[in-house]
ZAMARGU-4260 file (C-alpha; in steps of 0.2 Angstrom, whole numbers, plus 5000, padded with zeros to 4 digits):
<rodrens>
0) 4793/4791/4970 | 4790/4799/4987 | 4806/4794/4994 | 4817/4802/4979 | 4806/4818/4983
5) 4809/4817/5002 | 4829/4814/4997 | 4830/4829/4986 | 4820/4840/4998 | 4834/4834/5011
10) 4849/4837/5001 | 4842/4855/4995 | 4841/4859/5012 | 4860/4855/5014 | 4863/4871/5002
15) 4874/4885/5009 | 4859/4898/5006 | 4846/4889/5016 | 4856/4876/5029 | 4854/4880/5047
20) 4862/4872/5062 | 4849/4863/5069 | 4841/4869/5086 | 4856/4883/5088 | 4854/4900/5086
25) 4867/4915/5084 | 4866/4927/5096 | 4873/4939/5084 | 4868/4940/5065 | 4882/4941/5053
30) 4883/4941/5035 | 4899/4934/5026 | 4900/4934/5007 | 4881/4937/5006 | 4874/4923/5016
35) 4871/4922/5034 | 4885/4915/5046 | 4879/4903/5058 | 4885/4897/5075 | 4896/4883/5074
40) 4902/4888/5056 | 4921/4889/5052 | 4919/4891/5033 | 4911/4886/5016 | 4915/4875/5001
45) 4911/4878/4983 | 4912/4862/4973 | 4923/4866/4957 | 4922/4847/4950 | 4909/4833/4953
50) 4912/4825/4971 | 4905/4812/4982 | 4896/4817/4998 | 4898/4804/5010 | 4889/4801/5027
55) 4897/4795/5043 | 4888/4780/5051 | 4895/4767/5065 | 4913/4776/5060 | 4913/4772/5044
60) 4908/4783/5027 | 4894/4778/5017 | 4891/4786/4999 | 4875/4797/4998 | 4875/4806/4981
65) 4887/4816/4970 | 4888/4834/4973 | 4888/4845/4957 | 4900/4860/4952 | 4895/4877/4960
70) 4885/4869/4974 | 4888/4877/4990 | 4889/4871/5008 | 4893/4878/5025 | 4909/4869/5035
75) 4907/4865/5052 | 4923/4854/5055 | 4939/4850/5046 | 4951/4835/5052 | 4964/4839/5038
80) 4956/4827/5026 | 4937/4827/5029 | 4925/4844/5027 | 4910/4842/5039 | 4894/4849/5033
85) 4883/4845/5048 | 4872/4831/5051 | 4886/4817/5050 | 4889/4823/5031 | 4907/4824/5024
90) 4916/4829/5009 | 4934/4823/5004 | 4946/4838/5003 | 4953/4832/4984 | 4965/4846/4976
95) 4955/4854/4962 | 4939/4848/4967 | 4934/4859/4982 | 4937/4877/4986 | 4937/4881/5004
100) 4935/4898/5011 | 4934/4904/5028 | 4929/4920/5036 | 4939/4931/5046 | 4941/4930/5066
105) 4933/4944/5068 | 4917/4938/5060 | 4919/4921/5069 | 4922/4930/5085 | 4906/4939/5083
110) 4895/4922/5080 | 4906/4912/5091 | 4913/4922/5105 | 4915/4907/5116 | 4930/4901/5103
115) 4940/4917/5108 | 4936/4920/5127 | 4955/4920/5132 | 4961/4937/5130 | 4975/4936/5144
120) 4992/4931/5138 | 5009/4932/5146 | 5013/4949/5140 | 4998/4955/5146 | 4979/4960/5142
125) 4973/4959/5123 | 4964/4977/5121 | 4960/4974/5103 | 4962/4961/5090 | 4959/4961/5072
130) 4962/4947/5058 | 4960/4944/5041 | 4961/4929/5029 | 4972/4933/5015 | 4969/4917/5006
135) 4961/4900/5013 | 4976/4894/5025 | 4984/4912/5027 | 4978/4924/5040 | 4985/4940/5046
140) 4982/4946/5065 | 4985/4962/5072 | 4984/4964/5094 | 4988/4977/5103 | 4992/4971/5120
145) 4991/4981/5137 | 5009/4975/5145 | 5017/4980/5162 | 5028/4991/5152 | 5014/4999/5142
150) 5007/4997/5124 | 5013/4983/5113 | 5008/4980/5094 | 5011/4962/5088 | 5008/4956/5071
155) 5006/4939/5067 | 5004/4928/5051 | 4998/4911/5053 | 5002/4898/5039 | 4993/4881/5036
160) 5007/4872/5027 | 4995/4858/5022 | 4984/4871/5012 | 4983/4870/4993 | 4997/4880/4984
165) 5004/4888/4999 | 5023/4888/5002 | 5037/4895/5013 | 5053/4902/5004 | 5067/4912/5007
170) 5073/4927/4998 | 5091/4934/4995 | 5093/4952/4994 | 5096/4958/4976 | 5098/4939/4972
175) 5116/4940/4980 | 5124/4936/4996 | 5133/4952/4999 | 5123/4968/5000 | 5106/4973/5008
180) 5088/4978/5002 | 5072/4980/5011 | 5061/4965/5014 | 5046/4975/5003 | 5058/4975/4988
185) 5064/4957/4991 | 5045/4952/4992 | 5041/4963/4976 | 5055/4955/4965 | 5048/4937/4970
190) 5029/4942/4966 | 5025/4936/4950 | 5011/4926/4940 | 5008/4908/4949 | 5021/4914/4963
195) 5012/4928/4972 | 5019/4934/4989 | 5007/4934/5003 | 5018/4940/5017 | 5036/4942/5023
200) 5047/4946/5037 | 5063/4950/5038 | 5077/4935/5039 | 5094/4932/5047 | 5106/4944/5056
205) 5120/4949/5044 | 5137/4956/5043 | 5141/4974/5038 | 5144/4968/5020 | 5125/4961/5021
210) 5131/4943/5023 | 5119/4932/5031 | 5126/4926/5048 | 5121/4907/5046 | 5114/4894/5034
215) 5102/4900/5021 | 5094/4888/5008 | 5085/4893/4992 | 5075/4882/4981 | 5085/4868/4987
220) 5103/4875/4985 | 5113/4883/4999 | 5117/4901/4997 | 5128/4902/5012 | 5134/4890/5027
225) 5136/4894/5046 | 5147/4904/5056 | 5139/4904/5072 | 5146/4889/5084 | 5133/4874/5087
230) 5126/4878/5104 | 5121/4896/5099 | 5116/4892/5082 | 5096/4891/5077 | 5089/4889/5059
235) 5073/4887/5052 | 5068/4876/5037 | 5057/4867/5025 | 5061/4848/5023 | 5062/4839/5009
240) 5044/4831/5013 | 5038/4849/5016 | 5040/4847/5035 | 5044/4863/5045 | 5061/4861/5056
245) 5068/4871/5068 | 5087/4864/5074 | 5105/4867/5074 | 5111/4859/5059 | 5130/4859/5051
250) 5136/4857/5034 | 5151/4846/5030 | 5159/4846/5013 | 5173/4839/5003 | 5181/4838/4986
255) 5191/4827/4975 | 5200/4828/4961 | 5198/4815/4949 | 5190/4803/4963 | 5206/4805/4974
260) 5214/4814/4986 | 5199/4823/4995 | 5201/4839/5004 | 5187/4847/5017 | 5177/4863/5011
265) 5176/4875/5024 | 5161/4887/5018 | 5150/4892/5004 | 5150/4910/5000 | 5161/4917/5015
270) 5176/4926/5016 | 5191/4915/5013 | 5202/4914/5028 | 5219/4908/5032 | 5222/4889/5026
275) 5202/4889/5021 | 5196/4882/5005 | 5179/4893/5001 | 5165/4886/4987 | 5158/4903/4979
280) 5143/4903/4967 | 5136/4918/4956 | 5124/4921/4971 | 5139/4928/4982 | 5144/4942/4972
285) 5151/4948/4954 | 5168/4939/4959 | 5175/4932/4974 | 5184/4949/4981 | 5198/4936/4987
290) 5216/4943/4988 | 5230/4938/4976 | 5237/4925/4991 | 5230/4910/4985 | 5223/4899/4970
295) 5206/4899/4962 | 5199/4883/4952 | 5185/4887/4940 | 5172/4873/4937 | 5160/4872/4923
300) 5148/4859/4917 | 5143/4858/4934 | 5130/4845/4938 | 5120/4842/4953 | 5113/4856/4966
305) 5122/4862/4983 | 5112/4854/4997 | 5114/4840/5010 | 5115/4821/5005 | 5120/4827/4988
310) 5134/4826/4975 | 5140/4840/4963 | 5152/4838/4949 | 5161/4850/4937 | 5175/4849/4926
315) 5191/4861/4928 | 5190/4876/4917 | 5205/4885/4923 | 5217/4886/4937 | 5222/4903/4942
320) 5237/4905/4954 | 5241/4921/4964 | 5228/4932/4956 | 5213/4932/4966 | 5195/4940/4964
325) 5190/4929/4951 | 5175/4933/4941 | 5158/4923/4945 | 5148/4918/4930 | 5133/4909/4927
330) 5134/4890/4928 | 5151/4891/4935 | 5159/4887/4952 | 5175/4894/4960 | 5185/4884/4972
335) 5197/4896/4982 | 5211/4891/4992 | 5223/4900/5005 | 5239/4892/5013 | 5237/4873/5013
340) 5222/4874/5003 | 5229/4884/4988 | 5243/4871/4987 | 5231/4857/4986 | 5220/4866/4971
345) 5236/4869/4962 | 5236/4849/4958 | 5222/4852/4948 | 5222/4855/4928 | 5210/4860/4915
350) 5200/4844/4911 | 5199/4837/4927 | 5184/4831/4935 | 5178/4838/4952 | 5168/4830/4963
355) 5159/4839/4979 | 5149/4830/4992 | 5139/4838/5005 | 5130/4831/5021 | 5121/4838/5035
360) 5126/4833/5051 | 5108/4829/5055 | 5099/4817/5043 | 5082/4825/5044 | 5090/4842/5035
365) 5095/4832/5020 | 5088/4838/5005 | 5081/4854/5013 | 5072/4865/5002 | 5071/4882/5011
370) 5082/4887/5027 | 5086/4904/5035 | 5097/4907/5050 | 5092/4916/5067 | 5098/4917/5084
375) 5089/4911/5100 | 5080/4896/5103 | 5064/4902/5112 | 5053/4886/5113 | 5061/4869/5111
380) 5050/4854/5111 | 5036/4864/5119 | 5046/4870/5133 | 5050/4889/5135 | 5067/4893/5136
385) 5074/4906/5147 | 5089/4918/5143 | 5100/4930/5153 | 5101/4944/5142 | 5095/4961/5145
390) 5086/4972/5132 | 5070/4977/5127 | 5068/4978/5108 | 5057/4976/5092 | 5057/4958/5089
395) 5054/4945/5074 | 5051/4925/5077 | 5043/4911/5068 | 5036/4896/5078 | 5028/4879/5074
400) 5013/4872/5082 | 5008/4855/5087 | 5000/4853/5069 | 5016/4857/5061 | 5009/4874/5054
405) 5020/4889/5055 | 5017/4907/5061 | 5029/4921/5060 | 5028/4937/5072 | 5034/4954/5072
410) 5033/4966/5089 | 5035/4984/5086 | 5046/4992/5099 | 5056/5009/5103 | 5040/5019/5101
415) 5032/5020/5119 | 5016/5028/5112 | 5013/5015/5100 | 5023/5000/5106 | 5037/4997/5118
420) 5046/4981/5114 | 5049/4964/5123 | 5063/4956/5131 | 5068/4938/5124 | 5060/4931/5139
425) 5043/4938/5134 | 5045/4934/5116 | 5048/4915/5122 | 5031/4916/5132 | 5022/4925/5119
430) 5026/4912/5106 | 5022/4898/5118 | 5004/4907/5120 | 5003/4908/5103 | 5005/4888/5102
435) 5021/4885/5098 | 5030/4869/5102 | 5046/4875/5093 | 5051/4894/5090 | 5065/4905/5087
440) 5070/4923/5084 | 5075/4930/5067 | 5083/4948/5066 | 5076/4960/5078 | 5077/4979/5082
445) 5077/4991/5067 | 5075/4976/5055 | 5059/4969/5062 | 5049/4970/5047 | 5030/4963/5043
450) 5024/4965/5025 | 5007/4959/5021 | 4998/4958/5003 | 4983/4971/5005 | 4966/4970/4998
455) 4973/4979/4982 | 4984/4966/4978 | 5000/4976/4983 | 5011/4972/4996 | 5015/4985/5009
460) 5025/4986/5024 | 5012/4985/5039 | 5020/4986/5056 | 5030/5002/5062 | 5048/4998/5061
465) 5058/5008/5075 | 5070/5018/5062 | 5053/5027/5056 | 5056/5017/5039 | 5060/4999/5034
470) 5079/4995/5036 | 5087/4985/5022 | 5092/4969/5027 | 5101/4953/5021 | 5087/4939/5017
475) 5068/4938/5020 | 5056/4925/5023 | 5042/4923/5013 | 5025/4916/5011 | 5019/4912/4993
480) 5004/4906/4984 | 5010/4895/4970 | 4993/4893/4959 | 4981/4901/4947 | 4974/4918/4953
485) 4964/4925/4938 | 4947/4921/4942 | 4935/4933/4948 | 4931/4929/4966 | 4923/4947/4972
490) 4918/4963/4967 | 4926/4980/4975 | 4916/4995/4972 | 4921/5013/4974 | 4919/5024/4983
495) 4918/5012/4998 | 4900/5022/5004 | 4889/5034/4998 | 4878/5047/5005 | 4863/5055/4997
500) 4849/5067/5000 | 4832/5059/5004 | 4822/5059/4987 | 4835/5064/4976 | 4838/5059/4960
505) 4857/5057/4955 | 4861/5054/4936 | 4879/5048/4941 | 4884/5043/4958 | 4902/5040/4952
510) 4901/5022/4957 | 4912/5009/4949 | 4915/4990/4951 | 4932/4980/4948 | 4933/4961/4950
515) 4948/4954/4962 | 4955/4938/4960 | 4959/4927/4976 | 4973/4937/4980 | 4968/4955/4977
520) 4973/4957/4959 | 4962/4967/4947 | 4954/4954/4934 | 4942/4959/4919 | 4924/4956/4922
525) 4915/4943/4909 | 4899/4949/4912 | 4889/4967/4914 | 4887/4974/4931 | 4870/4975/4939
530) 4866/4987/4953 | 4852/4987/4965 | 4849/4995/4982 | 4837/4993/4997 | 4839/5011/5000
535) 4832/5018/4984 | 4830/5012/4965 | 4842/5011/4950 | 4832/5016/4933 | 4836/5007/4917
540) 4846/5024/4912 | 4858/5021/4926 | 4852/5036/4937 | 4848/5032/4955 | 4831/5038/4965
545) 4835/5040/4984 | 4823/5034/4996 | 4811/5048/5002 | 4816/5045/5020 | 4833/5045/5030
550) 4839/5027/5031 | 4855/5016/5031 | 4856/5003/5016 | 4868/4995/5004 | 4870/4996/4986
555) 4875/4981/4980 | 4884/4978/4962 | 4884/4958/4955 | 4892/4952/4939 | 4888/4934/4935
560) 4890/4925/4953 | 4900/4937/4962 | 4895/4954/4969 | 4899/4966/4982 | 4891/4979/4993
565) 4894/4997/5001 | 4885/5006/5014 | 4873/5020/5008 | 4867/5033/5020 | 4852/5042/5015
570) 4849/5059/5024 | 4838/5074/5024 | 4849/5087/5035 | 4868/5091/5035 | 4881/5099/5045
575) 4888/5114/5034 | 4884/5122/5017 | 4899/5131/5008 | 4895/5142/4992 | 4906/5149/4981
580) 4907/5163/4975 | 4907/5171/4992 | 4899/5186/4984 | 4888/5189/4969 | 4895/5204/4958
585) 4887/5206/4941 | 4880/5214/4927 | 4861/5216/4924 | 4852/5202/4914 | 4868/5191/4916
590) 4871/5172/4925 | 4882/5167/4939 | 4884/5148/4941 | 4884/5142/4960 | 4895/5129/4966
595) 4886/5123/4984 | 4895/5111/4994 | 4885/5101/5008 | 4894/5092/5021 | 4888/5076/5032
600) 4901/5070/5047 | 4914/5079/5038 | 4914/5072/5021 | 4904/5081/5006 | 4890/5074/5000
605) 4881/5073/4983 | 4865/5084/4983 | 4855/5087/4968 | 4852/5106/4964 | 4832/5104/4966
610) 4836/5099/4984 | 4841/5117/4989 | 4828/5131/4992 | 4834/5148/4986 | 4828/5166/4993
615) 4833/5183/4983 | 4830/5200/4993 | 4824/5215/4982 | 4820/5205/4967 | 4836/5205/4961
620) 4836/5188/4952 | 4831/5170/4954 | 4841/5154/4954 | 4837/5139/4942 | 4847/5123/4942
625) 4861/5129/4952 | 4862/5146/4942 | 4858/5164/4949 | 4850/5174/4935 | 4849/5193/4936
630) 4836/5203/4933 | 4835/5220/4923 | 4836/5229/4939 | 4851/5238/4948 | 4853/5236/4967
635) 4859/5227/4981 | 4854/5211/4992 | 4857/5194/4998 | 4854/5177/4992 | 4850/5164/5006
640) 4851/5145/5000 | 4844/5133/5012 | 4847/5113/5013 | 4837/5106/5028 | 4841/5117/5044
645) 4855/5124/5037 | 4857/5140/5028 | 4870/5151/5021 | 4869/5169/5015 | 4879/5179/5002
650) 4878/5198/4996 | 4873/5201/4979 | 4875/5216/4969 | 4868/5218/4951 | 4872/5232/4940
655) 4891/5235/4941 | 4901/5249/4931 | 4913/5244/4917 | 4927/5245/4928 | 4930/5243/4946
660) 4945/5250/4956 | 4955/5236/4963 | 4969/5249/4970 | 4973/5266/4969 | 4987/5267/4981
665) 4978/5281/4993 | 4973/5271/5007 | 4989/5260/5010 | 4979/5246/5012 | 4988/5234/5004
670) 5006/5228/5011 | 5016/5227/4996 | 5032/5216/4994 | 5047/5214/4982 | 5052/5199/4973
675) 5060/5194/4958 | 5075/5183/4950 | 5092/5186/4943 | 5093/5205/4948 | 5107/5216/4954
680) 5095/5228/4963 | 5075/5227/4966 | 5063/5237/4976 | 5044/5241/4976 | 5038/5255/4986
685) 5024/5270/4987 | 5028/5287/4979 | 5021/5304/4978 | 5034/5310/4965 | 5026/5302/4949
690) 5007/5300/4950 | 4994/5298/4938 | 4977/5302/4949 | 4977/5306/4968 | 4992/5307/4978
695) 5002/5291/4978 | 5006/5278/4966 | 5017/5262/4966 | 5036/5265/4962 | 5045/5249/4954
700) 5065/5251/4954 | 5077/5237/4946 | 5094/5233/4940 | 5097/5218/4928 | 5115/5224/4923
705) 5127/5209/4922 | 5114/5195/4926 | 5111/5179/4915 | 5096/5170/4914 | 5079/5177/4915
710) 5079/5192/4926 | 5063/5201/4933 | 5057/5211/4946 | 5040/5207/4955 | 5027/5219/4963
715) 5018/5207/4976 | 5002/5210/4985 | 5006/5201/5001 | 4987/5194/5003 | 4982/5195/4985
720) 4967/5205/4978 | 4952/5195/4976 | 4941/5201/4961 | 4923/5202/4964 | 4911/5194/4950
725) 4919/5188/4933 | 4930/5203/4925 | 4937/5200/4909 | 4952/5210/4910 | 4965/5218/4922
730) 4968/5236/4917 | 4981/5249/4925 | 4991/5266/4922 | 5010/5262/4918 | 5023/5276/4917
735) 5035/5266/4906 | 5055/5269/4904 | 5056/5263/4886 | 5068/5249/4892 | 5060/5236/4881
740) 5056/5223/4895 | 5040/5212/4897 | 5026/5218/4908 | 5016/5204/4915 | 5006/5200/4930
745) 5002/5184/4941 | 4984/5177/4945 | 4978/5162/4954 | 4960/5154/4951 | 4949/5145/4961
750) 4957/5128/4960 | 4975/5134/4964 | 4981/5135/4946 | 4992/5151/4943 | 4991/5160/4926
755) 5004/5174/4918 | 4994/5187/4909 | 5002/5200/4897 | 5000/5219/4897 | 5014/5222/4886
760) 5028/5212/4878 | 5039/5227/4875 | 5038/5243/4886 | 5044/5254/4873 | 5036/5271/4879
765) 5040/5285/4891 | 5027/5292/4902 | 5009/5287/4907 | 4999/5274/4897 | 4984/5264/4900
770) 4987/5245/4898 | 4975/5229/4900 | 4979/5211/4900 | 4965/5197/4897 | 4960/5185/4909
775) 4959/5168/4902 | 4941/5161/4899 | 4944/5143/4908 | 4949/5150/4924 | 4940/5144/4939
780) 4932/5157/4949 | 4937/5167/4960 | 4951/5173/4954 | 4964/5181/4965 | 4977/5195/4959
785) 4993/5190/4966 | 5008/5201/4957 | 5001/5215/4947 | 5018/5219/4940 | 5030/5205/4934
790) 5043/5217/4925 | 5055/5203/4915 | 5069/5201/4903 | 5074/5186/4895 | 5087/5194/4882
795) 5104/5193/4887 | 5109/5208/4878 | 5095/5220/4885 | 5101/5218/4904 | 5099/5236/4910
800) 5092/5247/4926 | 5076/5257/4926 | 5060/5263/4934 | 5043/5259/4932 | 5028/5267/4940
805) 5009/5261/4941 | 4993/5268/4947 | 4975/5265/4947 | 4973/5245/4945 | 4957/5240/4938
810) 4945/5225/4936 | 4936/5228/4919 | 4919/5220/4916 | 4915/5225/4899
</rodrens>
């Protein structure tokens, strides 16, 4: 019994949340997914299905016990087969039984700085580096390097080709050889359920028509063949066995008709040259785009795949002579010949059987599943190559390390303040520094593009292409996750941080939590969200009471066995207070809501109204729950609002008349501008010829004659007229011209929304008349009167000329 108890205690100590690394202490305390990351740890496993735990003794694995689902353990080593859990204990990597996760390099560096002590590369000194694990087996890094030429920004994607569900594929612009499309567009089209794109870079160099220069294979089918000479050609591929390849393969192809009389096929989906026989598939374009000087044979009932070490057969559907540009239909192949090849094809007739044999000149490429062309072989068999080619440019490259893992690199350029770019020699050395035993360039310059899946599950361009935008390209190389991704792995909380006032009670902090899958896609939560904090208390009704003293803490949301946290800052002072309105102007015994904004480190924070203190002078009123209440007393004074050490003071006027003059045109204090629409003439000016009160009024001249559409003349107050308090109407005296036009005004509220208010639908009078327009009840104060007059006509039969006069514009409060 004692032994069983001791064994249970020992294995319990292995569990992730209590297992330490014996006699080793990390210099920095780092937390990863709610647990402490310890020195020597490289990741963790979660048991998905019951699996054996082994102990290595004398070089052999001995069974210890069965681990149960949901148990989690720290991982200190991985040899490609066994996860090392410390203490000579191991778990075998069996697909579907173990979920392995790794922290980011940034966290690993904090705990194990000695692993990342090398900061010097051939290109220069690494001044900053960040990395993110997108999924286990795929990691994104961004480096800033101080080179002899200046700043360099490098983007890198590391791909463990042995990781579960990870694949590398090619993509073709618009699914056709001819044409171009951005890498992001190609990646988004390839992103769907159980085929999630994690990252992408631009692919091969291409012709003006968008055709990739050299070999491209997708899903085991040749899209295009080579055009570059063998000594200048370099191709990246994924072999039939999943192994990554870099080489210079070529394709040999020949066809027979009814098993006899073979003939060479010169290319696939390339332009047809003199005496050439070209094979076209629907991937090329809508048609062959050939001229009439040849013969084209359409094959149907096509069997087999166009790939190395394979045979494709088809039945002749039709032989077309002297026409060209044959349509390319799904499930069909067109063989197109010119000159001698044209004569050969004319031997075929409907119903014949055509056999096409395809071989790579290098056996290791037969059956290759994915392939894409490039240009320069940067590192060959571990040896850095040199190039007598001048030029500093943005670059894209792909490399294979000694373990067969793949990494892509994009170096930005042509932007001295951000990244200068590199030569081919510098790029070759950089790829060697990163561990490449083989490496090659893809297209570069303005084509260099680095696309990565973001935390929200969306794909985005992360580098800064030298054109200022992502250039459309012929094809791309994608890293994909081919598996289920609907299980919630983490919670993401919005907002990403919260600042609260010490001791404050908040009914709603605006918090929300959503479940994210392994790939950052949103998934519904199956269990309620529970909120806790070490900087305050969540009450049963969901409100939050902040700690009484300033502190830094976290708010954590949990749903089942997943969780997420954000920082919370508890403060008792602010940097700035802003209050609206900037002046209180109101009648006795009325109320005015206050909008008070508190800012801390440049960000607005939520503060409950009772956290503020208020001082009102001359007994004019009081503030309760953020609302100013005027007393039954007229007078002027101030309202002072205090929060912490900050105060703000605004003037207060209680006891205002029914109407307040906004503009009487006597002091020339407002600059008036003329505006309008569809007019022959319009002018706004001051006059002393026709006046209601005082010495001046506003004269508005217009001519709408002969104009179509809505015509109008507008009197614009250049800087606007701000309305004090909360008037209900705008009133003014108007000397009408009886022309029957529409008299309106334009106001703008505190949210920036504009309203048109009506004085009269039909100015059918002459002489002076007082008119008023209602201010909408739903405006947000303060309100600005921008155009006191908008005199308009919408009727095509009533376009004429006239003059309007305006005097004594008022704000009406009763």
